[in-house]
N, C-alpha and C positions, 0 to 999 in steps of 0.2 A: 566170727572170730578173726584176730587181726592176722594179716599174712595170708587168707586163705579166701575162697569164695569164687572159684574158677571151675566151670565145667564146659565144655566144647566137644561136639562131635566132629570129627574130621569129615570133608567131603570125601577125601579118597585118602586111604591108608598107606598106599604102596609108596616107597621111596624110589623115585628115578634116578637111576645113575648117569643115564646118557641117553636122550632122545635120538634114536636111530636115524641117520640121515636118509636112509632108503624108504622111511615110512611115507613120507609126501615130498613131492618136489617142492623145495622152499621152505620146508618145516622148521622151525628155529631149533636150534641145538644149544643146551645148557648141560655142560659136566658138571654134575653137583658133588662129585667128589673133590672138584677143585675149588669151588665157589663154597664149601662148607669147612666149618672148623669143628672140633670135636664139641662145642657146645652147641651146635645148631641141630635143626631137625627139618630140613627142608621136604615139602609135600607139592606133588602135583595136583593142583586144585581143578585146571581144566586144561584141554588142548584141542586144537583143531589142526587143519591143513596148513595155517599160515599164523598161527599164534601158541604160545604155551604161558600157562598163569601158574607163578609157584608161590607159595606162602611157608615162612618159619616163624611161628610163634613158639617161643620158647620163655619161659617164666621161673625164676628162682628168686629168692627173697631171703634176705639176713636181718633180723632184728636183734638188738642189745636192750634189755630193760634193766633197771636198778632201782634200789630202793633202800630204807632202813633194814638191819637186821630183825626180825620178829623174835619176839621174847620168848616164842614157843620153838625156836632154833634146835633143831637136834644135835648132837655131836657128830653123827655121821649122817650124810645126805642120803637118801633112798629114794626108790621109786616113787613111793607115796608121798614124800615132801616134794618132789620135782610136779607132781599133779597139783599139789596144794599151793605151791608158788606160782603155776600158771594160772590157777584161778584167782589167787591175790592180783597179780598184774593185770590180766585181761578183764576181771571183774566177772567173769563167769566161768563155770566148770568145763573142762574139755570132755565132755561125755562122749562124743562121736570119735575120739582117738581110740583106734585099736591099735594095742601096743605090739610091736613085732620084736623090739629087742630092748635091753637096758643094761648098763656098765658103770662101772667107776671110771671117770677121767680126771685128768689134771689141766687146768688152764692157767697159763702164768704162774706155774708152782702151786696153785690153789687146788686143794681137793674139792672134786666134784662129781655130778652123776649125769648120766644122760640117758634119755628115755625116747626111743625111735618108733614111729608107727605111722597109719594112715590115718586120715580123717574120712570116715566113711561117708559117702554121699557127695565129696567134694572132690575127690579125685586128687588129693594133695598128701604129699609124702612129707612128714614133719619130724623133726629132730628138736628136742628140748634139752637144754644143759643148765643146770643150776651150780654154782658156786658162791662160795664167801670169800670176800678179802678183807681180812682184820685190818689192814693198815688203813684202808679208807673207811672201814665199818660200813659195807654196804654188801647187799643180796644181789646177784647178779642172775638174770636169764637170759640166755641166748635162743634163737628161734630160727631153724633152716626151714623154709618151705621149698617144695619142689614140685610145681604142676605137673602131673602126668597125664591129664588128657591130651594135652597137645604134644606129647610125645618129647619132652623137656629130657636130654641125656641124663643120665647119673652123673656124668661128669661135672656138671653144674652145682651139684649137691657136693661133690668132693672139692671142688674149687672154694666153695664158701666154707666147707670145715677148715680150710687153710686159713681163712679170714679170723676164724673163731680162735685159732692157736696163737694169732698175734696180739690178740688184747693185751694191752697194758692199762692197768685198773687203779695205781697207786702212785702216780707222779714220776715214774720211770719212763724217760722219753726214748723209748726203744729204737735202735735201727736194725732194720733186718733186710738181709741181701736173698730175697726170694722173688725170682721171676715169675712165680704165678700169682703174687699178690704185691706189684712195686708200687703201688700208689699210697702213700702214707696220708691217713686222716687223723688229724691232731684238734682234739676238742678242749683246750687246756680251760676252758670255764667250767665243765663237769668233770675235769681230771681223768680224760679218755682218751687212748689211743689205739689206732689198729691199723691194719694195711688190707687193700681191697684190691681184685682185678683190674685190669685195663678195661675200658668199657663200661664201668660201674660207677655209680655216684652214691654218696652218704650225706645224710643231712638229719637234723633234728626230727624227731618224728612225732614226739607229744608236745604241744606249747606249753611253756611254763616249765619247761626241763630245767634243773638245776644240778649242781654235783651230788645233791642228796637222793634225788629221785627223777625219773625221766626215761626217755628211749631215744634212739637214733635207728634209721633205716638204712639199708645198702640195697639199691635195686638195680636192674641192668639197664643201659640207654635204649638199646634196640632189642626190645620184648618182642616186636611184631615187624618183620620186614616182608616186602612182597617184590616179586619181579613178573613183570608182564613184557613179552618179547614176541614181537610181532612183524610179519613183513609186508609191505605195501608197494605194489607195482609203481613204478617211476613214471610210467607213461600218463600223463596227464595230472600228476600229483606232485606239489613242488613239498618240501619239508614241512610247511605249516600246514599243509593238508594232511602230510602222514601223521603229524603230530596230533592234529585234532581226531583223526582216526582211531588212533592207538590211545587216547585218552578216553574216547567213548567206549572203546572196548574195554579198557580197565574198568572204568565206572560201571559197566554192565555187569562184570563178574562180580565187583564189590557188591551189587545190589541184590545178588543172587543169593547172599549169606543168610537174609532174613526179611520176611515180609515187615512193611512199615518202615524200613529205614531209608534214610535219605543219603545221597551222595552229592557232594557239591564240588566241582572242579572249579581251581583258582590258580591258573598258568599265570606265569610272570609275562609281561611284555605283550599283552594281547594274545598269549599263544603264539607268538612268531619266535622259534628257536634262533638262538645265535649261532652265527657261522664262523666256525673255527677252523679255518683252512680247509673247506670242503666236508668238515663234520660238524654236525649241528647240535647245540645242547639248549634245552628248555628246563627250567627249574619252576616250580610251583609246590601247590599244596592240594589236596583233597581232604576236605572235611565230611567224617563219615558220624552220622547221628542214628542211635538205634537203642531206644530204651530197653527192649526185650534183652538185646545181648551188647551189654556195655564193654566187653572186652577190647575189641578194636575200633569203639567209637571214639573219636577226637580227629586231630589234625594229623593226616600222613604228609609228611615231606617228601617231595619225590624230585628225582633228576631223570630226565630222558634224552638219551644220546641216539643220534642217528646218522647212520653212515649208508652209502649207496655201494652194491656189489651186485652184478649178475642181473641187472634190470629191475632190481628191487631197492626199496629203501629198508634197511634193517633198524629197527625202532626197538630199544631196550629201555623200559622204564622200570625204575628201582625206587621203592621208598619205606621209610623208617617212620613208625609212628611216634610223635611227639608227645608225650605224656605229661600232663600238668596236675594231675589229680590222681590219688590211689586211696580206696577205702575213705572217701570223702575227706582227703587231707590233702594240702598243698604238697605237690613233689616237683622237683626239677629235672626232667628227664628229655631234654630237649637235644637232639643230634646235632653236632656241630660238622665242620668239614674234616675233621678227623675221622669222625663216625662215618661219613660218607666214604672217605679216601679208602679204609680199610675193607669195604666192601666192593669199592672199584677195583681195588688192587687184586682181589679174589676173581672178580668178573673178568677182569681182563686176561686171566689163566683158563677161565672156564667157558668163555665165549669167543669165537673166531670173529676178529674183526673189531671187537671192543677195544678201546684204550682208556686207560685209567689217565685221570688229568695229570 
C-alpha cells in the first residue's frame, strides 16, 4: 500500500540523554537533548570506551490524491465511503487497517470525513481524509503515514495535519502566515496549493498527473541521520589516519545491521581532510546495499570534523541519507548545505569542541 511498508527492530531502545563523562576516560559525549528537535528520535546503537554510534530514523509521509467525483457519491461522506475511496485510489482495499477513530472534518471549507488507524503488521499509523471540491469538481483523498517502529514522534503527524489544513484546491492562491508550515507548494498545472514544513519536499507522485486526476507526495529530506563520534590518540596518527580509522569504525557498525549487506566508503580527496586552521573537515558518501532491508539502503552523505584536545583527535562523523527512490518511484530527497547546517548548529550545542561552519 502506498506510504507504508516499513518495519524495523531497533538494536537499542533506550534514548540516551547524556553519555556520562565518568564512564570511561575519553568517552565521547553527545547531549541528545540539545541535538534533537521534537521531530527526532535519536537512539544509541552502540558505544565503547572510545566511540558512540547514534541513529535517528524517523519517517512521516503526506500524500494528496484526487480524481473525478464518482456517480455514487453520497450526500454525506462517512467512514464507509472513505474506505471505498481509499480502495479506488490505491487499487486495493485497505483490509489491514484497524480503525481507531473517525470524525467529520473540514478542509478549506469543504465538508469531509477522516478515518485514523493502524495498518496491522506494518507498524504504520495512518490517517485518511476524504472531501469533495465542488468548484473544481474533484474528489480528494489525503493520507498521513507515521512509521512507529522506528519511534517517529507523534509531533510529525501533527505537523502533517497542519499541511492538510492549508490545501487550496480551486484556484485560490492562498497566503498563510504559519511558521509551522512556511514553505509554499504551488502546482498551477493541477490547480493545487498547500504549505509544508522546513526540511520537507513535495513533488508529483504519479506520472501523468493532471488537474483531473493524480497525486503528489510530501516527504522529509532527513529520514535517516547517523552520528559516529570517536576519539583517536594523536601519537603516531595524523588527521588522515584518524579519519581512516573512524570511517572503518562507522563501516563496521553499518555492516552489523544485517547479513549480506555491503558498505562502500567514498571519501573525497583520497580521504585526506581539509585543514581549516587546525580543525579538519572531510566530506564524502557511504553506499549501503541491502536487499533484505532496504530502508537505509542508498547513499549516505557524510561530513567528518576532526579537532585535537587532550592528546586525542576528536572525530565526529554525521551522515544524512540521500533518497532518490520511494516505493519504486523517483523522488528527490538529497540533503543540501542548509540541511547539514541545521544539524551542525545543534551539534555545536550538543558536543563540546564541535563547531558549525
